[in-house]
C-alpha positions, 0 to 999 in steps of 0.5 A: 484499458483495465487496471489488471488484465488477468489475476496472475498479474498480482505477483507481489505479496504485500502485508498490511500492519498497524503499530500497537503500543507494546507491553514493554517497560517504556511508555510509547514503545510500539510494535508491529501487528500483522493484520493481513497479506494479499497479492498485488501488482506493483506499478512504478512511476513513469519518468515523466511522472517522476519529473512532475512529482518532484518536490510534491507529496507524490515524490518517490511513491508507488502504486499497488493494485490489489483486489478490492474485496479484502478481509479487512477494511483498508484505511490510511492508518495502516502501514504496508510492508513490501520488499523489505520496506515499510510504506505509508498509505498516501491514497486509497482509490477504490473502483466504484464501477467494477468493484474488482481492484483498488489502487493504493498510492504508497510512500516509503516510511522514513 
């Protein structure tokens, strides 16, 4: 079964950001710099997965499916904004066979 059956399943806009040091008066202050945005398909965990992932690094995670070919190379240092929340990139799973879509595992930033 394919990850995405049709491109119109990518219905959520997500934005990739990085934290950069600001020019403010205090050292260590950071601000968000928008890198790019793209369309994604958001997949929430099934109930059985929620139970299995309790008290693991994958607790409260989401899977985002995006097109593999992007303007930027995606890495774990980037943050992701979606639906008013900021997420850490936990795992990046490229599609080496088809090179069509990649799956990102993200966790809300606390």
